[in-house]
C-alpha positions in Angstrom: 16.1 0.0 -6.5 14.7 3.1 -8.2 12.5 3.3 -11.2 12.2 6.3 -13.3 8.7 7.5 -14.3 9.9 9.9 -16.9 13.0 10.8 -18.9 12.2 14.5 -19.3 13.6 17.0 -16.7 10.2 18.0 -15.4 9.3 14.3 -14.8 12.6 13.7 -13.1 12.2 16.7 -10.8 8.7 15.5 -9.9 9.9 12.0 -9.0 12.8 13.5 -6.9 10.3 15.7 -5.1 8.0 12.8 -4.2 11.0 10.7 -2.9 11.9 13.6 -0.5 8.3 13.8 0.7 8.0 10.1 1.5 8.8 9.0 5.0 10.5 5.7 3.9 12.1 4.4 0.7 9.8 2.1 -1.4 10.7 -1.3 -2.8 8.9 -2.6 -5.8 7.5 -5.9 -4.7 4.5 -8.1 -5.3 3.1 -9.4 -2.0 -0.3 -11.1 -2.0 -2.6 -9.8 0.8 -6.1 -10.1 2.2 -7.7 -6.9 3.2 -10.5 -7.0 5.9 -12.8 -4.2 7.1 -16.2 -3.5 8.7 -18.9 -1.8 6.6 -22.5 -1.4 7.7 -22.1 -4.0 10.4 -20.8 -6.6 7.9 -17.3 -8.1 7.8 -15.9 -7.5 4.4 -12.8 -9.1 2.8 -11.0 -8.6 -0.6 -7.8 -9.9 -2.2 -5.0 -7.5 -2.9 -1.5 -7.5 -4.3 1.2 -4.9 -3.6 2.8 -2.7 -6.2 5.4 -1.4 -3.8 6.1 -1.6 -0.1 7.9 0.5 2.5 8.5 0.4 6.2 5.3 2.4 6.8 2.9 0.9 4.2 2.3 0.0 0.6 0.5 0.8 -2.6 -1.7 -2.1 -3.7 -4.3 -3.2 -6.2 -7.3 -4.2 -4.2 -10.4 -6.2 -5.4 -12.8 -3.7 -3.7 -13.7 0.0 -3.7 -12.3 1.0 -0.3 -13.1 4.6 0.9 -10.3 7.0 1.8 -9.4 7.0 5.5 -11.0 3.6 6.0 -9.4 1.5 8.8 -8.6 -2.0 7.6 -6.6 -5.0 8.5 -3.9 -6.4 6.2 -3.3 -10.1 6.3 -0.2 -11.7 4.8 -1.5 -15.2 4.0 2.0 -16.6 3.4 3.1 -15.8 7.0 -0.3 -15.4 8.8 0.8 -12.0 10.1 -1.7 -9.2 10.5 -1.4 -5.4 10.6 -3.9 -2.7 11.1 -3.7 0.1 8.4 -5.5 3.1 7.0 -6.4 3.9 3.4 -4.4 7.1 2.8 -4.5 7.3 -1.0 -6.9 6.4 -3.7 -6.3 6.8 -7.4 -9.0 7.7 -9.9 -9.1 3.9 -10.7 -11.3 2.1 -8.2 -8.7 -0.6 -7.5 -5.6 1.3 -6.6 -5.0 2.2 -2.9 -2.2 3.4 -0.6 -2.2 1.9 2.9 -0.3 3.3 5.9 0.5 0.8 8.7 -0.8 2.0 12.1 2.4 0.5 13.7 5.1 0.6 10.9 7.0 -2.7 10.6 9.2 -3.4 7.6 9.3 -7.1 8.5 5.6 -7.4 7.9 6.2 -7.8 4.2 8.4 -10.8 4.6 11.1 -9.4 2.3 14.9 -9.6 2.8 
């Protein structure tokens, strides 16, 4: 499933370029997650929901301001599965983050 971000030729070219640069196809999907990490010796946790997922990670809206390159653990509450990941992208909005799974596993998301 592909969504178009723009209808003008420049927007289409930009979308095609990003699709070539990505290591895996993305699937638009809403998966609820918990994100855990250590900060200043304290164990932190925040709720998150994915915007899209791929074999190697996801983009999500997270209820915390995670720093870029932070190592985190993603927990899929519906299945109990856990995966280590790294914050590899942050938008200018504090809640949007991209996560790359340390050990990519498309089955982590529980999608068919």
